[in-house]
C-alpha positions in Angstrom: 98.9 88.7 97.6 101.8 90.5 95.9 102.7 89.4 92.4 105.8 87.2 91.7 107.6 90.3 90.3 106.8 92.3 93.4 108.1 89.6 95.6 111.3 89.4 93.6 111.8 93.1 93.8 111.3 93.1 97.6 113.8 90.3 98.0 116.4 92.1 95.8 116.0 95.4 97.6 116.3 93.7 101.0 119.7 92.3 99.9 121.3 95.7 99.0 124.1 96.0 101.6 124.9 99.1 103.5 127.3 101.4 101.7 126.0 100.2 98.3 123.2 101.3 95.9 121.3 99.7 93.1 119.2 101.3 90.4 115.5 101.0 89.6 116.5 99.4 86.2 119.0 96.9 87.6 116.4 95.8 90.2 113.7 95.5 87.5 116.0 93.5 85.1 117.1 91.1 87.8 113.5 90.6 88.9 112.6 89.6 85.4 111.3 92.7 83.7 114.0 94.8 82.0 111.3 97.5 81.3 110.0 97.6 84.9 111.9 100.4 86.5 108.7 102.4 87.0 107.1 99.4 88.6 110.1 99.2 91.0 109.4 102.8 91.9 105.7 102.0 92.6 106.7 99.0 94.7 109.1 101.1 96.8 106.5 103.8 97.3 103.8 101.4 98.4 105.8 98.7 100.2 108.9 100.3 101.9 107.3 100.7 105.3 105.3 97.5 105.1 108.4 95.3 104.3 110.9 97.6 106.1 112.8 98.0 102.8 116.1 100.0 102.6 114.5 102.3 100.1 117.3 104.8 100.4 119.7 102.5 98.6 117.9 102.7 95.3 118.8 105.5 92.9 118.3 106.3 89.2 120.5 105.1 86.4 122.6 108.2 86.5 123.5 107.7 90.1 121.3 110.4 91.4 118.5 110.5 93.9 115.1 110.7 92.1 113.1 112.2 94.9 112.5 116.0 94.8 113.9 118.4 97.4 111.8 118.6 100.5 110.0 115.4 99.4 112.5 112.9 100.8 115.6 113.9 98.9 117.4 115.3 101.9 116.6 112.2 104.0 117.8 109.8 101.4 121.0 111.7 100.8 121.7 111.8 104.6 121.0 108.1 105.0 123.4 107.3 102.1 126.1 109.6 103.4 125.8 107.9 106.9 126.6 104.6 105.1 129.7 106.1 103.6 128.5 106.9 100.2 130.1 109.9 98.6 128.3 112.4 96.4 130.2 114.6 93.9 129.7 118.3 93.4 126.6 117.5 91.2 125.1 115.3 93.9 125.9 112.2 91.8 127.0 108.8 93.2 129.9 107.1 91.3 128.1 103.9 90.3 131.5 102.3 89.4 132.3 102.4 93.1 128.9 101.9 94.7 126.7 99.9 92.4 125.5 96.6 93.7 124.2 93.8 91.6 122.0 90.9 93.1 123.3 87.4 93.3 122.3 85.1 90.5 120.2 83.2 93.0 117.9 86.2 93.3 117.5 86.8 89.6 114.6 85.7 87.5 
């Protein structure tokens, strides 16, 4: 059985709307662990397929894709671009325009 934190993370990620992104840290904070960004990464890695998570909508705090080239980076970027998300010349997403925060009802 997944932990309460894991269940909150899954619920939050499932709520990220198309055309928006959230960060590992925002998700962790809203799920009740402000230091749990790496745990969010682990949950995404181990649970994305099982729970059909929109994993591609989670980026790092700088607005960049954390995956390495040829290890999912290109797929994530393409999925985000298909949702209308723009990347600047440094492959960075403008978080002021695209960052999504969960509803209060989903937060810990």
